[in-house]
PyMOL Python script that loads the backbone (N, CA, C, O; Angstrom):
from pymol import cmd

cmd.read_pdbstr("""\
ATOM      1  N   MET A   1      78.483  84.937  80.301  1.00  0.00           N
ATOM      2  CA  MET A   1      77.495  85.168  80.995  1.00  0.00           C
ATOM      3  C   MET A   1      77.644  85.533  82.394  1.00  0.00           C
ATOM      4  O   MET A   1      78.658  85.114  82.952  1.00  0.00           O
ATOM      5  N   ARG A   2      76.495  86.519  83.339  1.00  0.00           N
ATOM      6  CA  ARG A   2      76.816  86.270  84.632  1.00  0.00           C
ATOM      7  C   ARG A   2      76.089  85.472  85.043  1.00  0.00           C
ATOM      8  O   ARG A   2      74.999  85.079  84.627  1.00  0.00           O
ATOM      9  N   LEU A   3      77.031  85.043  86.392  1.00  0.00           N
ATOM     10  CA  LEU A   3      76.065  83.793  86.882  1.00  0.00           C
ATOM     11  C   LEU A   3      74.818  83.890  87.568  1.00  0.00           C
ATOM     12  O   LEU A   3      74.169  82.881  87.846  1.00  0.00           O
ATOM     13  N   ASP A   4      74.385  85.229  87.905  1.00  0.00           N
ATOM     14  CA  ASP A   4      73.029  84.673  88.237  1.00  0.00           C
ATOM     15  C   ASP A   4      71.746  84.830  86.676  1.00  0.00           C
ATOM     16  O   ASP A   4      70.642  84.320  86.488  1.00  0.00           O
ATOM     17  N   VAL A   5      72.425  85.581  86.008  1.00  0.00           N
ATOM     18  CA  VAL A   5      71.557  85.047  84.651  1.00  0.00           C
ATOM     19  C   VAL A   5      71.923  83.278  84.240  1.00  0.00           C
ATOM     20  O   VAL A   5      71.030  82.669  83.651  1.00  0.00           O
ATOM     21  N   LEU A   6      73.364  82.457  84.606  1.00  0.00           N
ATOM     22  CA  LEU A   6      73.580  81.491  84.209  1.00  0.00           C
ATOM     23  C   LEU A   6      72.701  80.395  84.862  1.00  0.00           C
ATOM     24  O   LEU A   6      72.230  79.385  84.340  1.00  0.00           O
ATOM     25  N   LEU A   7      72.561  81.014  86.603  1.00  0.00           N
ATOM     26  CA  LEU A   7      71.513  79.951  86.974  1.00  0.00           C
ATOM     27  C   LEU A   7      70.171  80.226  86.779  1.00  0.00           C
ATOM     28  O   LEU A   7      69.353  79.309  86.710  1.00  0.00           O
ATOM     29  N   ALA A   8      69.776  81.684  86.659  1.00  0.00           N
ATOM     30  CA  ALA A   8      68.348  81.382  86.085  1.00  0.00           C
ATOM     31  C   ALA A   8      67.615  80.495  84.671  1.00  0.00           C
ATOM     32  O   ALA A   8      66.577  79.851  84.518  1.00  0.00           O
ATOM     33  N   ARG A   9      68.634  80.821  83.901  1.00  0.00           N
ATOM     34  CA  ARG A   9      68.559  79.939  82.730  1.00  0.00           C
ATOM     35  C   ARG A   9      68.918  78.460  82.597  1.00  0.00           C
ATOM     36  O   ARG A   9      68.678  77.809  81.580  1.00  0.00           O
ATOM     37  N   GLY A  10      69.517  77.963  83.709  1.00  0.00           N
ATOM     38  CA  GLY A  10      69.627  76.623  84.356  1.00  0.00           C
ATOM     39  C   GLY A  10      68.318  75.909  85.000  1.00  0.00           C
ATOM     40  O   GLY A  10      67.800  74.880  84.564  1.00  0.00           O
ATOM     41  N   ALA A  11      67.877  76.680  86.154  1.00  0.00           N
ATOM     42  CA  ALA A  11      66.719  76.785  86.926  1.00  0.00           C
ATOM     43  C   ALA A  11      65.172  76.537  85.891  1.00  0.00           C
ATOM     44  O   ALA A  11      64.187  75.858  86.181  1.00  0.00           O
ATOM     45  N   ALA A  12      65.434  77.379  84.611  1.00  0.00           N
ATOM     46  CA  ALA A  12      64.174  76.885  83.687  1.00  0.00           C
ATOM     47  C   ALA A  12      64.452  75.976  82.811  1.00  0.00           C
ATOM     48  O   ALA A  12      63.522  75.594  82.100  1.00  0.00           O
ATOM     49  N   ARG A  13      65.135  75.677  82.715  1.00  0.00           N
ATOM     50  CA  ARG A  13      65.701  74.478  81.701  1.00  0.00           C
ATOM     51  C   ARG A  13      65.307  73.071  82.553  1.00  0.00           C
ATOM     52  O   ARG A  13      64.582  72.176  82.119  1.00  0.00           O
ATOM     53  N   LEU A  14      65.902  73.099  83.745  1.00  0.00           N
ATOM     54  CA  LEU A  14      65.425  72.151  84.710  1.00  0.00           C
ATOM     55  C   LEU A  14      63.917  72.300  84.961  1.00  0.00           C
ATOM     56  O   LEU A  14      63.516  71.190  84.611  1.00  0.00           O
ATOM     57  N   ALA A  15      62.784  73.025  85.371  1.00  0.00           N
ATOM     58  CA  ALA A  15      61.822  73.492  85.362  1.00  0.00           C
ATOM     59  C   ALA A  15      61.315  73.008  84.173  1.00  0.00           C
ATOM     60  O   ALA A  15      60.431  72.180  84.394  1.00  0.00           O
ATOM     61  N   ARG A  16      61.493  73.167  83.175  1.00  0.00           N
ATOM     62  CA  ARG A  16      61.038  72.628  81.730  1.00  0.00           C
ATOM     63  C   ARG A  16      60.742  71.097  81.532  1.00  0.00           C
ATOM     64  O   ARG A  16      59.777  70.453  81.119  1.00  0.00           O
ATOM     65  N   ALA A  17      62.227  70.744  82.094  1.00  0.00           N
ATOM     66  CA  ALA A  17      62.279  69.054  82.330  1.00  0.00           C
ATOM     67  C   ALA A  17      61.249  68.574  83.215  1.00  0.00           C
ATOM     68  O   ALA A  17      61.320  67.353  83.349  1.00  0.00           O
ATOM     69  N   GLY A  18      60.176  69.196  83.963  1.00  0.00           N
ATOM     70  CA  GLY A  18      59.720  68.659  85.315  1.00  0.00           C
ATOM     71  C   GLY A  18      60.222  68.475  86.675  1.00  0.00           C
ATOM     72  O   GLY A  18      59.837  67.786  87.620  1.00  0.00           O
ATOM     73  N   SER A  19      61.145  69.246  86.514  1.00  0.00           N
ATOM     74  CA  SER A  19      62.248  68.992  88.079  1.00  0.00           C
ATOM     75  C   SER A  19      61.340  70.270  88.901  1.00  0.00           C
ATOM     76  O   SER A  19      61.183  71.482  88.749  1.00  0.00           O
ATOM     77  N   PRO A  20      60.745  68.938  90.083  1.00  0.00           N
ATOM     78  CA  PRO A  20      60.079  70.538  91.439  1.00  0.00           C
ATOM     79  C   PRO A  20      60.621  70.941  92.122  1.00  0.00           C
ATOM     80  O   PRO A  20      60.178  71.773  92.915  1.00  0.00           O
ATOM     81  N   SER A  21      61.746  70.547  92.108  1.00  0.00           N
ATOM     82  CA  SER A  21      62.791  71.495  92.579  1.00  0.00           C
ATOM     83  C   SER A  21      63.882  71.900  91.968  1.00  0.00           C
ATOM     84  O   SER A  21      65.046  71.978  92.360  1.00  0.00           O
ATOM     85  N   ALA A  22      63.319  72.180  90.844  1.00  0.00           N
ATOM     86  CA  ALA A  22      64.712  73.004  89.716  1.00  0.00           C
ATOM     87  C   ALA A  22      65.523  74.332  90.029  1.00  0.00           C
ATOM     88  O   ALA A  22      66.540  74.642  89.409  1.00  0.00           O
ATOM     89  N   ARG A  23      64.831  75.276  91.314  1.00  0.00           N
ATOM     90  CA  ARG A  23      65.939  76.431  91.527  1.00  0.00           C
ATOM     91  C   ARG A  23      66.844  75.687  92.285  1.00  0.00           C
ATOM     92  O   ARG A  23      68.016  75.672  91.910  1.00  0.00           O
ATOM     93  N   LEU A  24      66.486  75.008  93.374  1.00  0.00           N
ATOM     94  CA  LEU A  24      67.595  74.855  94.113  1.00  0.00           C
ATOM     95  C   LEU A  24      68.694  73.239  93.393  1.00  0.00           C
ATOM     96  O   LEU A  24      69.755  72.759  93.793  1.00  0.00           O
ATOM     97  N   ASP A  25      67.941  72.924  92.443  1.00  0.00           N
ATOM     98  CA  ASP A  25      68.876  71.606  91.812  1.00  0.00           C
ATOM     99  C   ASP A  25      69.492  72.555  91.261  1.00  0.00           C
ATOM    100  O   ASP A  25      70.608  72.519  91.778  1.00  0.00           O
ATOM    101  N   ALA A  26      69.462  73.496  90.435  1.00  0.00           N
ATOM    102  CA  ALA A  26      70.439  74.386  89.612  1.00  0.00           C
ATOM    103  C   ALA A  26      71.807  75.294  90.717  1.00  0.00           C
ATOM    104  O   ALA A  26      73.014  75.506  90.598  1.00  0.00           O
ATOM    105  N   GLU A  27      70.675  75.625  91.811  1.00  0.00           N
ATOM    106  CA  GLU A  27      71.712  76.079  92.972  1.00  0.00           C
ATOM    107  C   GLU A  27      73.269  75.238  93.182  1.00  0.00           C
ATOM    108  O   GLU A  27      74.469  75.498  93.264  1.00  0.00           O
ATOM    109  N   VAL A  28      72.495  74.274  93.199  1.00  0.00           N
ATOM    110  CA  VAL A  28      73.659  72.747  93.690  1.00  0.00           C
ATOM    111  C   VAL A  28      74.389  72.368  92.726  1.00  0.00           C
ATOM    112  O   VAL A  28      75.566  72.084  92.949  1.00  0.00           O
ATOM    113  N   LEU A  29      73.890  72.287  91.531  1.00  0.00           N
ATOM    114  CA  LEU A  29      75.002  72.178  90.598  1.00  0.00           C
ATOM    115  C   LEU A  29      76.166  73.282  90.387  1.00  0.00           C
ATOM    116  O   LEU A  29      77.396  73.339  90.360  1.00  0.00           O
ATOM    117  N   LEU A  30      74.889  74.240  90.235  1.00  0.00           N
ATOM    118  CA  LEU A  30      76.421  75.787  90.017  1.00  0.00           C
ATOM    119  C   LEU A  30      77.313  76.186  91.126  1.00  0.00           C
ATOM    120  O   LEU A  30      78.250  76.934  90.845  1.00  0.00           O
ATOM    121  N   CYS A  31      77.100  75.662  92.750  1.00  0.00           N
ATOM    122  CA  CYS A  31      77.501  76.156  93.680  1.00  0.00           C
ATOM    123  C   CYS A  31      79.077  74.550  93.186  1.00  0.00           C
ATOM    124  O   CYS A  31      80.302  74.665  93.152  1.00  0.00           O
ATOM    125  N   HIS A  32      78.192  73.331  92.919  1.00  0.00           N
ATOM    126  CA  HIS A  32      79.532  72.269  93.048  1.00  0.00           C
ATOM    127  C   HIS A  32      80.451  72.788  92.008  1.00  0.00           C
ATOM    128  O   HIS A  32      81.612  72.990  92.363  1.00  0.00           O
ATOM    129  N   VAL A  33      80.176  72.995  90.989  1.00  0.00           N
ATOM    130  CA  VAL A  33      80.951  73.888  90.114  1.00  0.00           C
ATOM    131  C   VAL A  33      81.889  74.692  90.046  1.00  0.00           C
ATOM    132  O   VAL A  33      82.927  74.601  89.391  1.00  0.00           O
ATOM    133  N   LEU A  34      81.511  75.566  90.781  1.00  0.00           N
ATOM    134  CA  LEU A  34      82.754  76.572  91.334  1.00  0.00           C
ATOM    135  C   LEU A  34      83.172  76.761  92.309  1.00  0.00           C
ATOM    136  O   LEU A  34      83.773  77.753  92.722  1.00  0.00           O
ATOM    137  N   GLY A  35      82.745  75.262  93.101  1.00  0.00           N
ATOM    138  CA  GLY A  35      83.182  75.226  94.705  1.00  0.00           C
ATOM    139  C   GLY A  35      83.297  76.212  95.662  1.00  0.00           C
ATOM    140  O   GLY A  35      84.234  76.644  96.334  1.00  0.00           O
ATOM    141  N   VAL A  36      81.725  76.550  95.533  1.00  0.00           N
ATOM    142  CA  VAL A  36      81.328  77.827  96.203  1.00  0.00           C
ATOM    143  C   VAL A  36      80.178  77.271  97.091  1.00  0.00           C
ATOM    144  O   VAL A  36      79.770  76.120  96.941  1.00  0.00           O
ATOM    145  N   ASP A  37      79.642  78.166  98.069  1.00  0.00           N
ATOM    146  CA  ASP A  37      78.142  77.845  98.756  1.00  0.00           C
ATOM    147  C   ASP A  37      77.390  78.789  98.052  1.00  0.00           C
ATOM    148  O   ASP A  37      77.738  79.662  97.257  1.00  0.00           O
ATOM    149  N   ARG A  38      76.245  78.442  98.505  1.00  0.00           N
ATOM    150  CA  ARG A  38      75.420  79.537  97.911  1.00  0.00           C
ATOM    151  C   ARG A  38      75.198  80.777  98.054  1.00  0.00           C
ATOM    152  O   ARG A  38      74.819  81.611  97.233  1.00  0.00           O
ATOM    153  N   THR A  39      75.620  80.923  99.859  1.00  0.00           N
ATOM    154  CA  THR A  39      75.642  82.411 100.293  1.00  0.00           C
ATOM    155  C   THR A  39      76.491  83.173  99.165  1.00  0.00           C
ATOM    156  O   THR A  39      76.084  84.251  98.731  1.00  0.00           O
ATOM    157  N   TRP A  40      77.814  82.524  98.647  1.00  0.00           N
ATOM    158  CA  TRP A  40      78.608  83.227  97.560  1.00  0.00           C
ATOM    159  C   TRP A  40      77.950  83.463  96.461  1.00  0.00           C
ATOM    160  O   TRP A  40      78.074  84.494  95.801  1.00  0.00           O
ATOM    161  N   LEU A  41      77.468  82.854  96.286  1.00  0.00           N
ATOM    162  CA  LEU A  41      76.590  82.604  94.452  1.00  0.00           C
ATOM    163  C   LEU A  41      75.870  83.951  94.743  1.00  0.00           C
ATOM    164  O   LEU A  41      76.120  84.998  94.146  1.00  0.00           O
ATOM    165  N   TYR A  42      75.108  83.826  95.558  1.00  0.00           N
ATOM    166  CA  TYR A  42      74.349  85.119  95.490  1.00  0.00           C
ATOM    167  C   TYR A  42      74.748  86.416  96.151  1.00  0.00           C
ATOM    168  O   TYR A  42      74.172  87.501  96.067  1.00  0.00           O
ATOM    169  N   THR A  43      75.733  86.137  96.758  1.00  0.00           N
ATOM    170  CA  THR A  43      76.540  87.502  96.904  1.00  0.00           C
ATOM    171  C   THR A  43      76.977  88.167  95.776  1.00  0.00           C
ATOM    172  O   THR A  43      76.714  89.302  95.381  1.00  0.00           O
ATOM    173  N   TRP A  44      77.843  87.103  95.203  1.00  0.00           N
ATOM    174  CA  TRP A  44      78.515  87.384  93.723  1.00  0.00           C
ATOM    175  C   TRP A  44      78.107  87.185  92.404  1.00  0.00           C
ATOM    176  O   TRP A  44      78.752  86.861  91.407  1.00  0.00           O
ATOM    177  N   GLY A  45      76.943  87.430  92.565  1.00  0.00           N
ATOM    178  CA  GLY A  45      75.666  86.692  91.224  1.00  0.00           C
ATOM    179  C   GLY A  45      76.123  87.216  89.945  1.00  0.00           C
ATOM    180  O   GLY A  45      75.836  86.561  88.944  1.00  0.00           O
ATOM    181  N   ASP A  46      76.982  88.605  89.781  1.00  0.00           N
ATOM    182  CA  ASP A  46      76.871  89.604  88.874  1.00  0.00           C
ATOM    183  C   ASP A  46      78.484  89.435  88.279  1.00  0.00           C
ATOM    184  O   ASP A  46      78.967  90.124  87.380  1.00  0.00           O
ATOM    185  N   ARG A  47      79.097  88.465  88.935  1.00  0.00           N
ATOM    186  CA  ARG A  47      80.229  88.097  88.377  1.00  0.00           C
ATOM    187  C   ARG A  47      80.077  87.027  86.649  1.00  0.00           C
ATOM    188  O   ARG A  47      79.231  86.263  86.183  1.00  0.00           O
ATOM    189  N   GLU A  48      81.175  87.467  86.279  1.00  0.00           N
ATOM    190  CA  GLU A  48      80.921  86.243  84.772  1.00  0.00           C
ATOM    191  C   GLU A  48      81.578  84.878  85.495  1.00  0.00           C
ATOM    192  O   GLU A  48      82.435  84.716  86.363  1.00  0.00           O
ATOM    193  N   ALA A  49      80.842  84.089  84.793  1.00  0.00           N
ATOM    194  CA  ALA A  49      80.987  82.674  84.617  1.00  0.00           C
ATOM    195  C   ALA A  49      81.953  82.394  83.935  1.00  0.00           C
ATOM    196  O   ALA A  49      82.071  83.039  82.893  1.00  0.00           O
ATOM    197  N   PRO A  50      82.928  81.411  84.234  1.00  0.00           N
ATOM    198  CA  PRO A  50      84.169  81.244  83.901  1.00  0.00           C
ATOM    199  C   PRO A  50      83.576  79.909  82.944  1.00  0.00           C
ATOM    200  O   PRO A  50      82.719  79.069  83.216  1.00  0.00           O
ATOM    201  N   SER A  51      84.504  80.123  81.588  1.00  0.00           N
ATOM    202  CA  SER A  51      83.684  79.598  80.487  1.00  0.00           C
ATOM    203  C   SER A  51      83.707  78.111  80.900  1.00  0.00           C
ATOM    204  O   SER A  51      82.671  77.482  80.684  1.00  0.00           O
ATOM    205  N   LEU A  52      84.881  77.381  81.536  1.00  0.00           N
ATOM    206  CA  LEU A  52      84.834  75.763  81.944  1.00  0.00           C
ATOM    207  C   LEU A  52      83.635  75.734  82.482  1.00  0.00           C
ATOM    208  O   LEU A  52      82.665  75.148  82.002  1.00  0.00           O
ATOM    209  N   ALA A  53      83.669  76.592  83.861  1.00  0.00           N
ATOM    210  CA  ALA A  53      82.706  76.202  84.608  1.00  0.00           C
ATOM    211  C   ALA A  53      81.328  76.334  83.924  1.00  0.00           C
ATOM    212  O   ALA A  53      80.495  75.432  84.019  1.00  0.00           O
ATOM    213  N   ARG A  54      81.125  77.352  83.307  1.00  0.00           N
ATOM    214  CA  ARG A  54      80.042  77.203  82.432  1.00  0.00           C
ATOM    215  C   ARG A  54      79.213  75.869  81.893  1.00  0.00           C
ATOM    216  O   ARG A  54      78.083  75.506  82.222  1.00  0.00           O
ATOM    217  N   ALA A  55      80.328  75.130  80.767  1.00  0.00           N
ATOM    218  CA  ALA A  55      80.561  74.314  80.161  1.00  0.00           C
ATOM    219  C   ALA A  55      79.763  73.136  80.948  1.00  0.00           C
ATOM    220  O   ALA A  55      78.654  72.649  80.732  1.00  0.00           O
ATOM    221  N   ARG A  56      80.840  72.834  82.044  1.00  0.00           N
ATOM    222  CA  ARG A  56      80.324  71.783  83.233  1.00  0.00           C
ATOM    223  C   ARG A  56      79.106  71.537  83.943  1.00  0.00           C
ATOM    224  O   ARG A  56      78.473  70.592  84.413  1.00  0.00           O
ATOM    225  N   PHE A  57      79.011  73.326  83.773  1.00  0.00           N
ATOM    226  CA  PHE A  57      77.365  73.118  84.487  1.00  0.00           C
ATOM    227  C   PHE A  57      76.157  72.590  83.758  1.00  0.00           C
ATOM    228  O   PHE A  57      75.183  71.956  84.162  1.00  0.00           O
ATOM    229  N   GLU A  58      76.561  73.109  82.361  1.00  0.00           N
ATOM    230  CA  GLU A  58      75.741  72.889  81.220  1.00  0.00           C
ATOM    231  C   GLU A  58      75.859  70.918  81.300  1.00  0.00           C
ATOM    232  O   GLU A  58      74.855  70.218  81.433  1.00  0.00           O
ATOM    233  N   ALA A  59      76.628  70.614  81.237  1.00  0.00           N
ATOM    234  CA  ALA A  59      76.890  68.834  81.433  1.00  0.00           C
ATOM    235  C   ALA A  59      76.093  68.712  82.516  1.00  0.00           C
ATOM    236  O   ALA A  59      75.724  67.538  82.483  1.00  0.00           O
ATOM    237  N   LEU A  60      75.663  69.180  83.356  1.00  0.00           N
ATOM    238  CA  LEU A  60      75.363  68.595  84.831  1.00  0.00           C
ATOM    239  C   LEU A  60      74.043  68.876  84.272  1.00  0.00           C
ATOM    240  O   LEU A  60      73.637  68.011  83.496  1.00  0.00           O
ATOM    241  N   LEU A  61      73.095  70.109  84.525  1.00  0.00           N
ATOM    242  CA  LEU A  61      72.104  70.184  83.883  1.00  0.00           C
ATOM    243  C   LEU A  61      71.475  69.214  82.986  1.00  0.00           C
ATOM    244  O   LEU A  61      70.367  68.747  83.253  1.00  0.00           O
ATOM    245  N   ALA A  62      72.094  68.905  81.989  1.00  0.00           N
ATOM    246  CA  ALA A  62      71.541  67.723  80.823  1.00  0.00           C
ATOM    247  C   ALA A  62      71.464  66.808  81.587  1.00  0.00           C
ATOM    248  O   ALA A  62      70.332  66.325  81.631  1.00  0.00           O
ATOM    249  N   ALA A  63      72.413  66.207  82.419  1.00  0.00           N
ATOM    250  CA  ALA A  63      72.281  64.956  82.788  1.00  0.00           C
ATOM    251  C   ALA A  63      70.778  65.184  83.872  1.00  0.00           C
ATOM    252  O   ALA A  63      69.830  64.399  83.892  1.00  0.00           O
ATOM    253  N   ARG A  64      70.889  66.399  84.672  1.00  0.00           N
ATOM    254  CA  ARG A  64      69.825  66.364  85.406  1.00  0.00           C
ATOM    255  C   ARG A  64      68.663  66.144  84.819  1.00  0.00           C
ATOM    256  O   ARG A  64      67.906  65.184  84.961  1.00  0.00           O
ATOM    257  N   ALA A  65      68.535  67.290  84.002  1.00  0.00           N
ATOM    258  CA  ALA A  65      67.279  66.762  82.941  1.00  0.00           C
ATOM    259  C   ALA A  65      66.851  65.678  82.305  1.00  0.00           C
ATOM    260  O   ALA A  65      65.725  65.344  81.934  1.00  0.00           O
ATOM    261  N   ALA A  66      68.093  65.076  82.210  1.00  0.00           N
ATOM    262  CA  ALA A  66      67.759  63.951  81.830  1.00  0.00           C
ATOM    263  C   ALA A  66      66.907  62.445  82.750  1.00  0.00           C
ATOM    264  O   ALA A  66      66.541  61.344  82.340  1.00  0.00           O
ATOM    265  N   GLY A  67      66.857  63.167  84.244  1.00  0.00           N
ATOM    266  CA  GLY A  67      66.562  62.824  85.299  1.00  0.00           C
ATOM    267  C   GLY A  67      67.497  61.695  86.194  1.00  0.00           C
ATOM    268  O   GLY A  67      66.990  60.792  86.859  1.00  0.00           O
ATOM    269  N   ARG A  68      68.814  61.915  86.079  1.00  0.00           N
ATOM    270  CA  ARG A  68      69.947  61.576  86.991  1.00  0.00           C
ATOM    271  C   ARG A  68      70.404  62.122  88.173  1.00  0.00           C
ATOM    272  O   ARG A  68      71.229  63.036  88.186  1.00  0.00           O
ATOM    273  N   PRO A  69      69.957  61.656  89.111  1.00  0.00           N
ATOM    274  CA  PRO A  69      69.708  62.135  90.529  1.00  0.00           C
ATOM    275  C   PRO A  69      71.309  62.883  91.095  1.00  0.00           C
ATOM    276  O   PRO A  69      71.401  63.359  92.227  1.00  0.00           O
TER     277      PRO A  69
END
""", "prot")
cmd.dss("prot")
cmd.show_as("cartoon", "prot")
cmd.util.cbc("prot")
cmd.orient("prot")
C-alpha cells in the first residue's frame, strides 16, 4: 500500500474515533514509524509502505483511537 493511501486511511480511522486532529495525528504517527519528517512523507508519499512499518502504524493507530495520547 502506498504511504499516501495508508496515511489517508489512518486519518479516516482516527476521525471515526472522534479525534479532532485526526490528519495531524496520523501524520505524526506515520512519520514516527518511518523515522522521517512530514516533508519527506509528502514528497515520497507515492512509495510503498514497508510491511513492518505498516504493522507498527496500525498498532499505534489502534492505541490512539482508543484514547492513548
